C-alpha positions in Angstrom: -26.8 4.1 13.0 -23.5 6.0 14.8 -22.0 4.1 17.8 -19.9 5.1 20.7 -17.1 7.5 20.3 -13.5 7.5 21.7 -11.6 10.7 22.4 -8.3 10.6 24.4 -6.3 13.4 26.4 -2.7 13.6 26.2 -1.0 15.6 29.1 2.6 16.4 29.0 4.4 16.9 32.3 8.5 17.3 33.3 9.1 13.6 33.0 6.2 11.6 31.6 3.2 11.7 29.4 0.1 10.6 30.7 -2.7 9.2 28.3 -6.5 9.0 29.4 -9.3 7.7 27.6 -13.0 9.2 27.8 -14.6 5.7 28.1 -13.7 1.9 28.8 -10.6 2.3 30.7 -11.8 2.7 34.3 -9.4 5.2 36.1 -6.3 3.7 34.1 -4.2 5.7 32.3 -1.1 5.3 30.3 2.3 6.9 31.4 5.1 7.6 28.9 8.5 8.2 30.1 10.3 11.0 28.3 13.3 9.8 28.4 13.4 6.2 27.7 9.8 5.7 25.7 9.0 3.0 28.3 4.8 2.5 28.3 3.4 1.5 31.8 -0.1 1.9 33.1 -1.3 3.6 36.3 -4.3 4.7 38.3 -5.5 8.2 39.0 -3.7 9.5 42.0 -2.9 13.0 43.5 0.7 12.9 41.5 -1.4 13.7 37.9 -4.0 16.3 39.7 -0.8 19.3 39.0 -1.6 21.0 36.0 0.5 19.3 33.1 3.0 21.6 30.8 1.0 21.1 27.9 -2.5 18.9 26.7 -3.6 17.5 23.4 -6.5 15.6 22.2 -7.0 12.9 20.0 -9.4 10.3 18.6 -7.1 7.5 18.6 -3.6 6.6 19.7 -1.9 4.8 16.6 1.1 4.3 18.7 4.6 5.4 19.6 8.0 5.4 17.8 11.7 5.8 18.5 13.9 8.2 16.7 17.2 9.9 17.1 16.0 12.1 19.7 13.4 9.6 21.2 9.9 8.4 21.4 7.5 10.5 19.5 3.3 9.5 19.5 1.3 9.2 16.6 -1.9 10.7 17.1 -5.2 10.6 15.5 -6.6 14.2 15.4 -9.2 13.8 12.6 -11.9 11.3 11.9 -14.8 10.9 9.4 -17.6 8.6 9.7 -17.8 6.7 6.3 -20.4 4.1 6.9 -20.9 1.1 8.9 -20.5 -2.8 9.6 -23.4 -3.7 11.6 -24.3 -1.1 14.2 -20.5 -0.4 14.4 -19.2 2.9 12.9 -16.2 3.1 10.5 -14.1 5.9 10.7 -11.3 7.5 7.9 -8.4 8.9 9.3 -8.6 12.4 8.0 -5.5 13.8 10.3 -2.6 12.5 12.4 -0.1 14.2 14.3 3.6 13.5 15.2 3.9 14.9 18.3 7.5 14.4 20.1 7.5 12.7 23.6 10.9 13.0 24.6 12.2 15.6 26.3 14.8 18.5 25.6 17.6 16.6 26.2 20.1 15.6 23.1 21.6 12.2 22.6 25.2 11.5 21.8 25.0 11.1 17.7 21.9 13.1 17.4 21.8 15.1 13.9 19.0 17.6 13.9 19.1 17.2 9.8 18.4 13.9 9.7 15.9 14.0 12.5 13.8 16.5 10.5 14.0 14.1 7.6 12.6 11.2 9.8 10.0 12.8 10.8 9.0 14.3 7.6 9.4 10.7 6.0 6.9 9.8 8.7 4.4 12.4 8.0 4.5 11.3 4.6 3.3 8.3 5.1 0.4 9.0 7.1 -1.0 11.7 4.8 -2.6 8.7 2.9 -6.1 9.4 2.9 -6.8 5.3 3.3 -6.5 4.5 7.0 -9.6 3.1 8.7 -10.3 2.2 12.0 -13.7 1.4 14.5 -14.1 1.3 17.8 -16.1 -1.3 18.0 -14.9 -4.1 16.1 -11.5 -5.3 14.8 -11.7 -3.9 11.3 -8.5 -5.7 10.6 -10.1 -9.0 10.5 -12.7 -10.5 8.3 -16.3 -11.4 9.5 -15.6 -14.8 9.1 -12.3 -14.5 10.9 -13.8 -12.8 14.0 -15.5 -15.6 14.6 -12.9 -18.5 14.2 -9.3 -16.3 15.5 -7.4 -13.3 15.2 -4.7 -12.8 12.4 -2.5 -9.6 12.7 -1.7 -9.5 9.1 -3.7 -6.6 8.9 -3.3 -4.7 11.7 -1.0 -2.0 9.8 -0.2 -0.1 12.8 1.1 -3.0 14.7 4.9 -1.8 15.3 3.6 1.5 16.4 1.3 -0.3 18.8 3.8 -3.1 19.9 5.0 -0.9 23.0 1.1 -0.3 24.1 0.3 -3.6 23.9 3.6 -5.0 25.7 2.1 -2.9 28.7 -1.5 -3.6 28.6 -2.3 -6.0 26.4 -4.3 -6.2 22.6 -7.5 -6.0 23.8 -6.9 -2.5 25.8 -9.1 0.8 24.4 -5.9 2.4 24.5 -5.0 -0.3 21.7 -6.4 0.7 18.4 -6.2 -1.5 15.2 -5.8 0.4 11.7 -6.4 -0.9 8.0 -4.5 0.7 5.2 -6.6 0.1 2.2 -10.1 1.0 1.4 -13.6 1.3 2.9 -16.5 1.9 0.7 -20.2 1.4 2.5 -23.0 2.6 -0.2 -27.1 2.1 1.1 -28.9 -0.2 -1.5 -32.6 -0.8 -2.2 -33.6 -3.7 -4.5 -37.4 -4.5 -4.9 -38.0 -3.7 -1.5 -35.2 -5.1 0.2 -32.8 -3.1 1.7 -28.9 -3.3 2.5 -25.7 -1.8 3.1 -23.1 -2.8 0.3 -19.6 -2.7 1.8 -16.4 -3.4 0.4 -13.2 -3.5 2.4 -9.6 -3.9 1.4 -6.9 -4.6 3.4 -3.5 -4.1 2.6 -0.7 -6.5 4.5 1.9 -5.1 6.9 4.6 -7.5 5.6 6.9 -6.5 2.6 4.9 -3.4 1.6 6.2 -0.9 -0.5 6.6 0.7 -4.0 6.2 -1.1 -7.1 9.1 -1.6 -8.4 11.0 -1.5 -5.1 9.1 -4.2 -3.5 8.6 -7.6 -5.5 7.9 -11.3 -4.5 8.4 -13.2 -1.4 11.0 -12.8 1.1 12.6 -15.4 3.5 9.5 -15.8 6.1 6.8 -16.0 2.9 5.4 -12.6 2.8 4.7 -11.2 -0.6 4.7 -7.6 -1.4 1.3 -5.4 -2.5 -0.3 -8.3 -0.5 -4.0 -7.5 0.3 -7.5 -9.0 1.2 -10.7 -7.9 -0.1 -14.1 -8.3 1.6 -17.5 -7.8 0.1 -20.5 -7.6 2.4 -24.0 -7.7 2.1 -25.1 -6.4 5.5 -28.8 -6.2 5.5 -30.8 -4.2 7.7 -32.1 -7.1 9.5 -28.8 -8.2 10.9 -28.1 -10.7 8.3 -24.6 -10.5 6.8 -22.7 -12.5 4.0 -19.2 -12.2 2.8 -16.9 -13.0 0.2 -13.2 -12.4 0.7 -10.7 -12.7 -2.1 -6.6 -11.9 -2.0 -4.0 -10.6 -4.0 -0.2 -10.6 -4.1 2.7 -10.5 -5.8 3.9 -13.7 -7.3 5.6 -15.9 -4.4 8.8 -16.0 -5.5 12.3 -14.3 -5.5 12.4 -11.8 -8.1 12.6 -8.2 -9.2 12.6 -5.4 -11.5 15.3 -3.1 -10.9 15.0 0.5 -11.8 17.6 1.4 -14.6 15.6 4.5 -16.4 14.2 1.9 -19.4 10.2 2.0 -19.8 10.5 -1.7 -19.3 13.1 -3.0 -15.9 15.4 -5.2 -15.4 13.9 -8.5 -14.5 15.9 -10.8 -12.2 14.3 -14.2 -10.9 16.1 -16.6 -8.6 14.2 -20.0 -9.1 16.4 -22.0 -6.8 16.1 -19.9 -4.1 12.3 -19.7 -4.3 11.2 -23.0 -3.1 11.1 -22.6 0.2 9.6 -19.1 0.1 7.0 -20.4 -2.5 5.7 -23.0 0.1 5.7 -21.2 3.3 3.6 -18.5 1.7 1.0 -21.1 0.2 0.9 -23.0 3.0 0.1 -20.6 5.6 -2.2 -19.4 2.7 -3.8 -22.4 3.2 -3.7 -22.4 6.9 -5.8 -19.3 6.8 -7.9 -20.0 4.3 -8.2 -23.7 3.9 -8.1 -24.1 0.2 -6.5 -21.6 -2.2 -6.7 -21.1 -6.3 -3.7 -19.2 -7.2 -5.0 -17.2 -10.8 -1.7 -16.2 -13.0 -2.6 -13.4 -15.1 0.9 -12.5 -16.6 1.8 -13.0 -20.1 2.8 -16.4 -21.4 5.3 -15.2 -24.0 8.1 -12.7 -24.2 9.3 -10.5 -21.2 6.7 -11.8 -18.8 7.4 -15.5 -20.0 9.7 -16.4 -17.1 7.6 -15.9 -14.4 4.9 -17.8 -15.6 7.4 -20.5 -16.4 8.7 -20.2 -12.7 5.3 -20.0 -11.1 4.2 -23.3 -13.0 7.2 -25.2 -12.1 6.9 -24.1 -8.3 3.0 -24.5 -8.0 3.6 -28.4 -9.8 6.1 -29.1 -6.7 2.7 -28.1 -4.4 1.6 -31.3 -3.4 -1.3 -30.7 -1.6 -4.6 -31.1 -2.4 -5.9 -28.0 -1.5 -3.9 -25.9 -3.6 -4.9 -25.2 -7.3 -3.2 -23.3 -10.1 -5.1 -21.6 -13.1 -2.6 -19.9 -16.1 -4.9 -17.0 -17.7 -2.9 -14.8 -20.5 -5.3 -11.7 -19.8 -3.6 -9.9 -22.6 -4.1 -12.4 -25.4 -7.1 -13.9 -24.6 -8.7 -9.9 -24.3 -6.5 -8.2 -27.0 -8.2 -5.9 -29.4 -10.7 -5.0 -26.6 -12.8 -8.2 -26.4 -12.8 -8.0 -22.5 -15.9 -10.0 -22.8 -13.7 -12.7 -22.8 -13.2 -12.9 -19.1 -16.0 -15.1 -18.9 -13.8 -17.7 -20.6 -11.8 -17.5 -16.9 -15.3 -16.8 -15.2 -16.1 -20.4 -16.3 -13.0 -22.2 -15.5 -13.1 -21.1 -12.2 -16.9 -21.7 -11.5 -16.6 -25.1 -9.8 -14.0 -24.2 -7.2 -15.2 -20.7 -6.6 -18.9 -22.3 -6.1 -17.4 -25.2 -4.0 -15.6 -22.1 -1.6 -19.2 -20.5 -1.2 -19.4 -17.4 0.8 -19.8 -16.6 4.7 -23.6 -16.3 6.0 -24.6 -15.5 9.5 -28.4 -15.1 10.4 -29.6 -14.1 13.5 -26.1 -14.3 15.2 -25.8 -17.6 14.2 -23.1 -18.7 11.3 -25.4 -20.6 8.5 -22.2 -21.3 6.1 -18.5 -20.1 6.0 -16.3 -19.3 2.8 -14.5 -22.6 2.4 -11.5 -21.3 0.0 -10.1 -18.2 -1.8 -9.1 -16.9 -5.1 -5.8 -15.8 -5.0 -5.5 -13.4 -8.2 -1.9 -11.8 -9.4 -0.3 -10.2 -12.5 2.8 -8.4 -12.2 1.9 -5.5 -10.2 -0.9 -7.3 -8.9 -3.0 -3.8 -9.6 -4.8 -3.6 -13.3 -5.3 -6.8 -14.6 -5.9 -8.0 -11.1 -8.9 -5.3 -10.4 -10.5 -6.6 -13.3 -10.8 -10.1 -12.4 -11.5 -9.5 -8.7 -14.6 -7.4 -9.9 -16.1 -9.8 -12.1 -15.5 -12.6 -9.0 -17.2 -9.8 -6.8 -20.0 -9.5 -9.1 -20.7 -13.1 -9.5 -20.5 -13.6 -5.8 -23.0 -10.5 -5.2 -25.2 -12.6 -7.8 -25.0 -15.5 -5.5 -25.6 -13.8 -2.4 -28.8 -12.0 -3.5 -30.3 -14.8 -5.1 -30.0 -17.2 -2.1 -31.8 -14.4 0.0 -34.7 -14.5 -2.7 -33.9 -10.9 -3.4 -34.0 -11.2 -6.7 -34.6 -14.3 -9.3 -32.5 -17.2 -10.0 -32.6 -15.9 -13.7 -31.5 -12.4 -12.8 -27.8 -11.1 -12.5 -26.6 -7.5 -11.1 -27.1 -6.4 -14.8 -30.8 -6.5 -14.5 -30.2 -3.6 -12.2 -29.0 -0.4 -13.6 -28.7 1.5 -10.5 -27.3 -1.6 -8.5 -25.1 -1.9 -11.5 -23.4 1.0 -11.4 -23.1 1.4 -7.9 -21.1 -1.9 -7.7 -19.0 -0.7 -10.5 -17.5 2.2 -9.5 -17.0 1.1 -6.0 -14.7 -1.4 -7.1 -12.9 1.1 -10.0 -12.5 3.4 -6.8 -11.1 0.4 -5.1 -8.6 -0.2 -8.0 -7.1 3.5 -7.8 -7.1 3.5 -4.5 -5.0 0.3 -4.1 -3.0 1.5 -7.5 -2.3 4.9 -5.9 -0.8 2.9 -2.6 1.5 0.6 -4.6 2.4 2.9 -7.7 1.5 6.1 -6.9 -1.2 6.5 -9.6 -4.3 5.4 -10.1 -5.3 2.2 -11.8 -5.4 1.1 -15.3 -8.2 -0.3 -17.2 -10.7 1.4 -14.6 -12.8 2.8 -17.7 -13.9 -1.1 -18.3 -14.6 -1.9 -14.3 -16.9 1.3 -14.4 -18.7 1.2 -17.8 -18.2 -2.8 -18.5 -16.3 -2.0 -21.9 -13.2 -0.6 -23.0 -12.8 2.8 -24.4 -10.1 4.7 -26.3 -10.4 7.3 -23.7 -9.4 4.9 -20.9 -6.8 3.8 -22.9 -5.4 7.6 -23.4 -5.5 7.9 -19.7 -4.2 4.6 -19.1 -1.3 5.4 -21.1 -0.7 9.2 -19.0 -0.7 6.7 -15.7 1.7 4.9 -17.3 4.2 7.4 -18.4 3.8 8.7 -14.6 4.5 5.5 -13.4 7.7 5.6 -15.1 8.7 8.6 -13.6 7.8 7.9 -10.2 9.2 4.5 -10.2 12.8 5.6 -11.2 12.8 9.0 -9.8 10.6 9.4 -6.5 9.7 6.3 -5.0 12.8 5.8 -2.9 11.9 8.4 -0.6 8.1 6.7 -0.4 9.6 3.5 -0.1 11.5 5.1 2.8 8.1 6.6 4.6 6.9 2.8 4.2 9.8 1.0 5.9 10.1 3.7 8.8 6.1 3.4 9.5 6.3 -0.4 9.4 9.4 -1.0 11.3 11.1 -2.7 8.3 13.9 -0.2 9.7 15.0 1.2 13.2 16.4 4.3 13.6 19.8 4.1 14.4 23.1 6.4 14.8 24.1 6.1 11.5 23.9 8.7 8.6 21.7 7.5 5.8 21.1 11.1 4.2 24.6 12.0 3.2 25.8 12.8 -0.1 28.3 11.3 -1.9 27.6 11.8 -5.5 30.6 11.6 -7.7 31.6 14.2 -9.6 30.7 13.1 -13.2 27.4 12.1 -12.1 27.0 15.7 -10.5 28.0 17.1 -13.8 25.4 15.6 -15.7 23.1 16.8 -12.6 24.3 20.3 -13.7 24.1 20.1 -17.1 20.5 18.7 -17.2 19.5 21.9 -15.4 21.1 24.0 -17.7 19.0 22.7 -20.2 16.1 22.7 -18.6 16.6 26.4 -17.8 17.4 27.2 -21.6 14.0 25.2 -22.6 12.0 27.7 -20.7 13.6 30.5 -21.3 12.9 29.8 -25.0 9.6 28.9 -24.5 8.9 32.5 -22.4 11.2 34.4 -24.3 11.0 32.8 -27.8 13.9 34.1 -30.2 12.7 36.6 -32.6 9.0 36.7 -30.7 8.2 33.4 -32.5 7.5 30.0 -31.1 7.8 28.2 -34.0 10.5 30.4 -36.2 13.5 28.7 -37.6 15.9 30.5 -35.2 13.6 29.2 -32.0 13.2 25.9 -33.1 16.7 25.4 -33.6 17.7 26.6 -30.5 15.4 24.3 -28.5 16.1 21.4 -31.0 19.9 21.9 -29.9 19.1 21.7 -26.5 16.7 18.8 -26.4 19.5 17.3 -27.9 21.6 17.9 -25.3 19.2 16.7 -22.5 18.8 13.5 -24.6 22.3 12.9 -25.0 22.9 13.6 -21.1 20.1 11.2 -20.9 21.6 8.5 -22.4 24.8 8.8 -20.6 23.1 8.7 -17.1 20.8 5.6 -18.3 24.1 3.9 -19.3 26.4 4.7 -16.3 25.1 6.2 -13.2 21.6 4.4 -12.3 23.4 3.3 -9.4 23.1 7.1 -8.3 20.5 9.1 -10.1 17.9 6.7 -9.8 15.7 7.5 -6.4 16.8 4.3 -4.3 15.6 4.2 -0.7 18.3 5.1 1.6 17.1 3.5 4.9 17.0 -0.3 4.0 19.2 -0.9 0.8 18.0 -2.2 -2.2 19.6 -6.2 -2.5 20.0 -5.5 -6.4 20.8 -2.0 -6.6 24.3 -1.8 -8.7 27.6 -1.0 -7.5 28.1 2.5 -7.4 31.5 3.4 -9.1 33.0 6.8 -8.4 35.4 8.6 -9.8 37.4 11.9 -9.2 35.0 12.0 -6.1 37.3 14.7 -4.6 36.5 17.5 -7.0 34.1 19.9 -6.1 31.4 21.4 -8.3 29.5 24.0 -5.9 27.0 25.8 -7.8 25.4 22.0 -8.2 26.2 20.5 -4.9 24.1 23.5 -3.7 21.3 22.1 -6.0 22.0 18.6 -5.2 22.0 18.9 -1.0 18.9 18.4 0.1 18.2 15.0 -2.4 21.2 13.1 -3.9 23.3 10.5 -2.0 24.7 7.1 -3.2 25.8 6.2 0.5 24.6 2.5 1.1 22.8 2.8 4.4 22.8 -0.3 6.9 19.8 -2.0 7.0 19.1 -5.5 5.2 16.1 -6.4 3.3 14.9 -9.7 1.7 15.2 -9.3 -2.3 
């Protein structure tokens, strides 16, 4: 079913930009001042009858953002219908456009290169194919929350939309709440009963970021990689059932500091974590009524201090509505004994049964979900995905049995088509959430898709793990900047956060790396004596590989503060101090190579650990 659609007309005049909606706004227009960015409203009048300088059309307005030159408007220029919830169509954002609203005047302190970088960062953040919206329902709220109240935690474009909300209110047709996460809608028929299986993951807008650069809880109790996943059974009769789960980083003050080692340095501050932990869990209890925190990290070695801190703080949480379960996933499911996840399901059975699920029939609420399972591992990705998919399968079986779609003795496994659909949707969800946080697909999705662990799946996990290492050390800083800019964690200032000031030693080391890579490429394309495996070519390659390894060791030991790809807009609180020697020495050729990307000047701005 296709619901009413919406388009917007954006008209540019010498001093203002007007935005008109095709339906739902009567004669009201938004008016944006091209100098200040202030948003007001106006009715149709002769003042707007003159021919505009140019006109654009859009399917939605994500909001406005001020950069150095002034305001920019973020438009949704492409959309794709991906399914329905009830009678409301859900769209995926397929294209966006960042358009300068500001006039041609140049403000003081303006730098064209910095402005271009800001625009590029914003465009990069918007390029992810994981934004969804609906014109007729608030997709940022679960079905139960829409009946009981609102929550803007998952209103991902709230920062961009604030200038419009301040002018016309949150219920205006000009305000379009957008979620970032995952959406799938699959038609299903089981024994003549038709329904849509819908899965929605909403990522929170607070403390979002990349895997190693955003961990733990901030002073307000917001945690990294926080997301709500809702499973909806949407019957053609209009009846609906929903089951909600939550994931989020361990709510203490901790970090994994990128240092070019495969396993980064782990830092924990338990003493500073008590208030953050209490604030986070109290907020969750207020939102979901009752919470069981399922901790999947290892009980030994590297992850043990995290588990000990989580357990200690949970013991101090005196609320009867909070429960803590620690399940060592890797120990219990080692040697591919993935069937042992059933041990955790059995342990959660009584609590999960009491929590129940949300149900609405004939527009009347029959029951509400009384609590939520909050699952985490270190990243809240791979182990978390496996456990959440199992909880979703059990919930779906309860829902279908209570609706008399399947017998009490039957399960999802009794229907191969339904089982395969469920597995694939949850694996796709796992990949999407993982790409948003780590930059790669999820690990262990072979189990999610097939119900068993395979050696080919283990090989794919190895490849993704290597890619995560490379991204975490050499690429995620800029991605973190993009997220901080989009969500308002950084507000554009007159400073120069993108300035380059690498030490001469660091520049020389990077230059040596370029030389090594060039020589290795030369040996590949032009092998000595025309033989890749001849003694002279192997010796040549081995020598340059040895130099490359030596340089890498030196970089890892002394220069991670400069050469790890750190964020530049909001300083990472645990970034090592940069020590510069002979900074005045110039290396022109190396400087030319490093000009676009290298930097170590610490930008202004604060960010909680």
